[in-house]
C-alpha positions as CSV (number, residue, x, y, z in Angstrom):
1,M,2.7,21.8,13.4
2,E,0.9,24.7,13.6
3,K,3.3,26.3,11.6
4,S,2.6,24.2,8.7
5,T,-0.8,24.6,9.1
6,K,-0.6,28.3,9.0
7,K,1.8,27.9,5.5
8,Q,-0.8,26.0,4.1
9,P,-4.1,26.8,4.9
10,W,-5.5,25.8,1.4
11,F,-5.2,22.2,2.0
12,W,-8.8,22.0,4.6
13,T,-9.5,24.7,1.6
14,S,-9.0,22.2,-1.2
15,A,-10.4,19.3,0.8
16,V,-14.2,20.8,1.6
17,A,-14.0,22.0,-2.2
18,S,-13.1,18.8,-3.6
19,I,-15.8,17.2,-0.9
20,I,-18.2,19.6,-2.2
21,T,-17.5,19.2,-6.6
22,R,-17.8,15.2,-5.2
23,L,-21.4,15.5,-3.5
24,V,-22.3,17.3,-6.7
25,L,-21.8,15.0,-8.7
26,I,-23.1,12.5,-6.8
27,I,-26.3,13.9,-6.7
28,Y,-27.2,15.9,-10.0
29,F,-25.1,13.3,-12.5
30,P,-26.0,9.7,-10.5
31,N,-26.3,8.2,-14.4
32,T,-23.8,10.0,-16.5
33,L,-20.7,9.9,-13.8
34,N,-21.6,6.2,-12.9
35,F,-18.5,3.9,-13.9
36,S,-19.3,1.1,-11.7
37,S,-19.9,-1.7,-14.6
38,R,-17.0,0.0,-16.7
39,P,-13.9,-2.9,-17.0
40,E,-11.3,-0.3,-16.3
41,I,-13.0,0.7,-12.7
42,S,-14.8,-2.7,-11.8
43,T,-13.0,-6.0,-11.8
44,P,-14.0,-9.2,-10.9
45,L,-13.1,-8.6,-7.4
46,T,-14.4,-5.1,-6.6
47,S,-17.7,-5.4,-8.7
48,I,-21.0,-3.3,-6.6
49,R,-23.0,-6.0,-9.0
50,R,-21.1,-9.3,-7.8
51,L,-21.5,-8.1,-4.1
52,A,-25.7,-7.2,-4.5
53,E,-25.1,-10.8,-6.2
54,G,-24.0,-12.5,-3.4
55,Y,-25.7,-10.1,-1.2
56,W,-29.1,-11.5,-2.3
57,L,-27.5,-15.7,-2.6
58,K,-26.9,-15.0,1.3
59,Q,-30.4,-13.6,2.3
60,S,-32.1,-16.4,0.3
61,S,-30.2,-19.0,2.6
62,M,-28.0,-19.7,0.0
63,S,-24.1,-19.9,-0.4
64,P,-22.5,-16.5,-1.4
65,Y,-19.9,-19.0,-3.6
66,A,-22.8,-19.9,-5.1
67,G,-22.5,-19.5,-8.9
68,S,-19.3,-18.0,-9.1
69,M,-20.2,-14.7,-9.2
70,Y,-18.7,-13.2,-5.7
71,H,-15.0,-13.9,-4.6
72,G,-14.7,-11.4,-1.8
73,S,-15.2,-11.8,2.1
74,P,-18.2,-12.7,3.6
75,L,-17.6,-10.1,5.9
76,L,-18.1,-7.2,3.1
77,L,-21.7,-8.8,2.7
78,S,-22.3,-7.6,6.1
79,I,-21.1,-4.7,6.6
80,L,-21.8,-3.0,2.4
81,G,-24.7,-5.9,1.5
82,P,-27.2,-3.6,2.8
83,L,-26.8,-0.7,0.3
84,T,-27.0,-2.6,-2.6
85,I,-30.6,-2.8,-2.0
86,D,-32.1,-0.8,-4.9
87,R,-34.7,1.4,-2.9
88,G,-36.5,4.2,-5.3
89,E,-35.4,2.9,-8.4
90,G,-32.2,2.8,-6.9
91,Q,-31.0,5.8,-6.6
92,R,-30.6,5.6,-2.8
93,S,-28.7,2.1,-3.3
94,H,-26.2,4.7,-5.3
95,L,-26.0,8.0,-3.2
96,L,-25.5,5.5,0.3
97,F,-22.7,3.7,-1.8
98,S,-21.3,7.0,-2.8
99,L,-20.7,8.2,0.3
100,A,-19.3,5.8,1.7
101,F,-16.4,5.9,-0.8
102,V,-16.1,9.2,0.1
103,V,-15.7,9.0,3.8
104,A,-13.6,6.5,2.6
105,D,-11.3,8.1,0.3
106,F,-11.2,10.9,2.4
107,I,-9.6,9.4,5.1
108,T,-7.4,7.6,3.3
109,A,-6.1,11.0,1.5
110,M,-6.2,12.4,5.5
111,L,-3.6,9.1,6.5
112,I,-1.2,9.8,2.9
113,R,-0.7,13.4,4.7
114,S,-0.1,12.6,8.3
115,I,2.9,9.5,6.6
116,G,4.0,12.4,4.6
117,Q,4.1,14.8,7.5
118,L,6.4,12.8,9.0
119,L,8.6,11.6,6.3
120,Q,9.1,15.2,6.0
121,I,10.6,15.9,9.7
122,A,12.2,12.7,8.6
123,D,13.5,14.4,6.2
124,S,14.3,17.9,8.0
125,Q,16.4,16.2,9.9
126,S,19.2,15.3,7.0
127,L,21.5,12.6,8.6
128,K,20.3,12.2,11.9
129,S,18.2,10.0,13.5
130,L,14.6,10.7,15.0
131,G,15.3,10.1,18.2
132,A,14.0,7.0,20.9
133,G,11.0,9.7,22.0
134,R,9.7,9.6,18.3
135,L,10.2,5.9,18.1
136,L,8.5,5.0,21.1
137,K,5.2,6.8,19.3
138,V,5.3,4.2,17.0
139,S,5.0,1.6,19.4
140,G,1.3,2.6,20.2
141,L,-0.1,2.1,16.7
142,V,1.5,-1.1,16.8
143,P,-2.2,-3.1,17.3
144,L,-3.6,-0.1,14.6
145,A,-0.7,-1.5,12.1
146,A,-1.5,-4.9,12.9
147,F,-5.6,-4.6,12.5
148,G,-4.7,-2.9,9.0
149,W,-2.4,-5.1,7.8
150,V,-4.9,-8.2,8.6
151,I,-7.7,-6.7,6.9
152,A,-6.2,-5.6,3.6
153,S,-4.0,-9.1,3.3
154,H,-8.1,-10.4,4.0
155,L,-9.8,-8.7,1.5
156,S,-6.7,-9.2,-0.8
157,L,-4.1,-11.7,-0.7
158,Y,-1.3,-9.4,-2.4
159,P,-1.1,-6.5,0.5
160,A,0.4,-9.7,2.3
161,I,3.9,-8.7,1.3
162,L,3.4,-5.3,3.1
163,V,4.3,-7.3,6.0
164,I,8.3,-6.9,5.3
165,P,7.7,-2.8,4.4
166,L,5.6,-3.2,7.9
167,V,8.0,-4.9,10.3
168,L,10.9,-2.5,9.1
169,L,8.9,0.4,9.6
170,I,7.9,-0.6,13.2
171,G,11.5,-2.1,14.0
172,S,13.4,0.6,12.9
173,G,11.5,4.1,12.2
174,L,10.2,6.1,9.6
175,D,12.7,6.2,6.4
176,T,16.1,7.1,6.8
177,P,19.5,7.2,4.9
178,P,21.7,4.0,5.2
179,R,23.0,3.3,9.2
180,K,26.5,3.5,7.9
181,L,26.1,7.4,7.3
182,F,24.9,8.0,11.1
183,V,28.1,6.3,12.2
184,Q,30.1,8.1,9.7
185,N,28.7,11.9,9.5
186,K,29.1,11.9,13.7
187,Y,32.7,10.9,13.4
188,G,33.6,13.4,11.1
189,D,31.7,15.8,13.3
190,D,32.8,15.1,16.1
191,Q,37.0,14.7,15.4
192,N,37.1,18.0,13.9
193,E,36.3,19.2,17.8
194,L,37.6,16.8,20.0
195,S,40.8,16.0,20.7
196,S,43.1,13.0,21.8
197,D,42.0,13.4,25.4
198,T,38.5,13.3,24.9
199,H,38.4,10.3,22.5
200,R,36.5,8.0,25.2
201,K,34.1,10.6,25.3
202,H,33.7,10.4,21.5
203,K,33.0,6.5,22.1
204,G,30.9,6.4,23.7
205,T,28.7,9.3,22.1
206,T,29.2,7.1,18.9
207,N,28.1,4.1,20.4
208,G,24.4,6.4,21.7
209,T,23.9,7.4,18.3
210,S,24.2,4.0,17.2
211,N,22.0,3.1,19.5
212,L,19.7,5.3,18.4
213,I,18.5,3.3,15.3
214,V,18.7,0.0,16.5
215,F,16.4,-2.2,15.4
216,S,13.5,-3.3,17.9
217,W,12.9,-6.5,18.1
218,R,10.4,-6.0,20.8
219,R,7.9,-3.7,19.0
220,V,7.9,-6.3,16.3
221,V,7.0,-9.5,18.4
222,L,4.5,-7.5,19.5
223,F,3.0,-6.5,16.3
224,F,2.9,-9.7,14.9
225,F,0.8,-10.7,18.2
226,W,-1.5,-8.1,17.5
227,A,-1.5,-9.7,13.9
228,S,-2.4,-12.8,15.3
229,V,-4.9,-12.2,17.5
230,W,-6.9,-10.0,15.2
231,A,-6.2,-12.8,11.9
232,F,-8.3,-15.2,14.9
233,Y,-11.2,-12.5,15.3
234,V,-11.6,-12.3,11.3
235,L,-11.6,-16.0,10.9
236,V,-14.0,-16.6,13.3
237,L,-16.1,-13.9,12.4
238,C,-16.0,-15.5,9.0
239,S,-16.9,-18.8,10.0
240,I,-19.7,-17.8,11.8
241,S,-21.6,-15.5,8.9
242,L,-20.4,-19.1,7.3
243,K,-21.7,-21.5,9.5
244,E,-25.3,-21.7,7.7
245,F,-23.9,-22.4,4.4
246,S,-19.7,-23.3,4.3
247,G,-16.9,-23.5,6.1
248,L,-13.4,-21.7,5.7
249,G,-12.4,-23.7,2.7
250,E,-14.7,-22.8,0.8
251,M,-14.0,-19.2,1.1
252,F,-10.4,-19.5,0.6
253,K,-11.2,-21.3,-2.3
254,R,-13.4,-18.8,-3.9
255,T,-11.3,-15.9,-2.2
256,Y,-7.5,-16.5,-2.6
257,G,-7.4,-19.2,-5.4
258,F,-9.2,-17.4,-7.6
259,I,-6.7,-14.9,-7.5
260,L,-4.1,-17.2,-8.0
261,S,-5.7,-19.2,-10.5
262,V,-7.0,-16.4,-12.8
263,E,-10.4,-18.2,-13.6
264,D,-12.4,-15.0,-14.7
265,L,-10.9,-13.8,-18.1
266,S,-13.2,-10.8,-18.2
267,P,-11.6,-8.1,-20.1
268,N,-9.4,-5.5,-17.8
269,I,-6.3,-3.3,-18.0
270,G,-3.9,-6.3,-16.8
271,L,-0.9,-8.1,-18.1
272,L,-2.2,-11.1,-17.2
273,W,-5.5,-10.8,-19.3
274,Y,-3.3,-9.2,-22.2
275,F,-1.0,-12.4,-22.3
276,F,-4.2,-15.2,-22.3
277,A,-5.7,-13.1,-24.4
278,E,-3.0,-13.7,-27.1
279,V,-1.6,-16.8,-26.5
280,F,-2.9,-20.6,-26.6
281,D,-4.5,-21.9,-23.0
282,F,-1.7,-24.8,-23.4
283,F,0.3,-22.8,-21.8
284,R,-1.5,-20.9,-19.4
285,D,-0.3,-22.9,-16.2
286,F,3.1,-21.4,-17.1
287,F,2.4,-17.6,-17.4
288,L,0.2,-18.1,-13.4
289,I,3.5,-19.1,-12.5
290,V,5.9,-17.3,-13.8
291,F,3.9,-14.0,-12.8
292,H,2.9,-14.8,-9.8
293,I,6.4,-15.9,-8.4
294,N,8.2,-12.8,-9.9
295,I,6.5,-11.0,-7.1
296,L,8.0,-13.4,-4.6
297,F,11.4,-13.2,-6.5
298,M,11.5,-9.6,-6.1
299,V,10.6,-9.3,-2.5
300,L,14.0,-10.2,-0.4
301,P,16.4,-8.4,-2.7
302,L,14.6,-4.9,-2.8
303,A,13.8,-5.5,1.2
304,I,17.9,-5.9,1.3
305,R,18.8,-3.5,-0.8
306,L,15.7,-0.6,0.9
307,H,15.4,-1.6,4.3
308,H,16.6,1.5,5.4
309,R,13.0,3.2,3.4
310,P,10.1,1.3,4.7
311,C,8.1,3.4,3.5
312,F,9.1,3.9,-0.2
313,L,9.6,-0.1,-0.2
314,A,6.2,0.1,0.5
315,F,5.1,1.6,-2.3
316,V,7.8,-0.3,-4.7
317,Y,5.9,-3.8,-3.9
318,I,2.9,-2.3,-4.0
319,A,3.9,-1.1,-7.9
320,I,5.3,-4.3,-8.4
321,S,2.1,-6.3,-7.4
322,S,-0.4,-3.8,-9.6
323,V,2.1,-4.2,-12.6
324,L,1.8,-8.2,-12.4
325,K,-1.6,-8.8,-10.0
326,S,-4.9,-11.1,-11.9
327,Y,-7.1,-8.3,-11.4
328,P,-6.1,-4.6,-11.9
329,S,-8.4,-1.5,-12.5
330,V,-7.8,1.7,-13.8
331,N,-7.5,3.6,-9.8
332,M,-4.2,1.3,-9.7
333,Q,-2.4,3.5,-12.2
334,F,-1.2,6.4,-9.7
335,S,-2.5,8.4,-12.3
336,F,-0.5,12.0,-11.0
337,F,2.7,9.9,-11.0
338,L,1.6,9.7,-14.8
339,F,0.4,12.8,-15.8
340,S,3.6,14.2,-14.0
341,G,5.5,11.8,-16.6
342,Y,3.3,12.7,-19.4
343,L,5.3,15.9,-19.5
344,G,8.7,14.8,-20.0
345,T,7.9,12.1,-22.3
346,L,5.3,13.1,-24.4
347,L,6.5,11.2,-27.6
348,L,6.2,8.2,-25.9
349,S,3.2,8.6,-24.1
350,P,0.7,6.6,-26.6
351,V,2.9,3.3,-25.4
352,M,3.5,4.3,-21.9
353,H,-0.7,4.8,-21.6
354,N,-1.6,1.0,-23.0
355,L,-1.8,-1.6,-20.8
356,W,1.0,-1.6,-18.1
357,I,4.4,-1.0,-19.8
358,W,4.2,2.3,-17.5
359,R,3.9,1.0,-14.7
360,I,7.2,-1.4,-15.1
361,I,8.5,2.3,-16.2
362,L,7.1,4.6,-12.9
363,V,8.8,1.2,-10.9
364,V,12.2,1.0,-12.6
365,E,12.6,4.3,-12.6
366,S,11.4,5.6,-8.8
367,V,14.5,2.9,-7.6
368,S,16.6,4.4,-9.5
369,S,16.3,7.1,-8.5
370,M,16.1,6.5,-4.7
371,L,19.3,5.2,-5.0
372,S,21.0,7.3,-6.7
373,H,19.8,9.6,-3.6
374,D,21.2,7.4,-1.4
375,R,24.7,7.9,-3.0
376,A,24.2,10.9,-3.9
377,L,24.3,11.3,0.3
378,K,27.2,8.9,0.8
379,Q,29.9,10.9,-1.2
380,A,28.3,13.6,0.4
381,T,29.7,12.5,3.7
382,T,32.7,10.7,2.1
383,P,35.3,13.9,2.1
384,V,34.8,14.6,5.3
385,S,35.7,10.6,7.0
386,K,39.1,11.4,4.1
387,K,39.7,14.6,6.1
388,V,39.6,12.8,9.4
389,L,41.9,9.8,8.6
């Protein structure tokens, strides 16, 4: 870790420079660069104005879901609600909100960097297992992983499907090549060195290798235990927050029900809004069923095919949900990948930029590249096994 820090001193320099740039833009251009009202950025689920409306209703001893304006968690009203109060012509409110977003973005960037470093370590070991010692470190993060999944599923419905990559990640570790390659590669390397008299020793080594990548149900059970604890705790807090107005049933109806029924047809860059704006309302129920079930239909086949790469599986799930979700925004379009794609597909860029078409291309190409990578690994180990036989 120290070597990587010395080789890349530019990381912290660029991080500090980006934070300073964000702060300068926030302080000196508060109105010019305030995109909170733009439909590409703000959705009915993430709108700050709707959050302020819900907080005002709650402060007025009314239900925050009255008037069908606010559709978020009641816990956000207690955490972010005070920041929506205008003080000094709204400048301070905007500044506090922007600072909160800067902190959240920095923490997210650090977490993504840590995941990338772990994936580099796993990839640098080629066809070797990560080892039991490194996998045991994951068990200490199980409560934190359960907490993150519960909070994400509470704030939005779609992160619930990430339970499958989380279970695979906790049970078997980080992304690795298919399990057959471990035994095949180990068998080919050992047979060149072992004679017939040491076949028993080779068998024990092979069994030891397979034990390193065995699925750990103990950590999975521990994950679901902590997820149940955190979910119960969150529901209790929501019940206390809404005890004077409405119950949990109203909260589920105004949050999850609002996502599934797509009641708000405000302009956005989503697939659902595109079809609803172009066809008659007669087909509304049909499109709702097709789009929502499409996500469920893709969950199991992708999990079976990409079970050995849980991090990439999570990326594919997020990309698919961003294509078919009810209220997407521009921050869900993987701008870096889109910009890189423009360099190679300059002629198709006007088409890919519109609505949701480029997202489908991104998902298909990403999955295709990963499957090709796995096939290349399998072909690289096949000659070794044939020579042994």
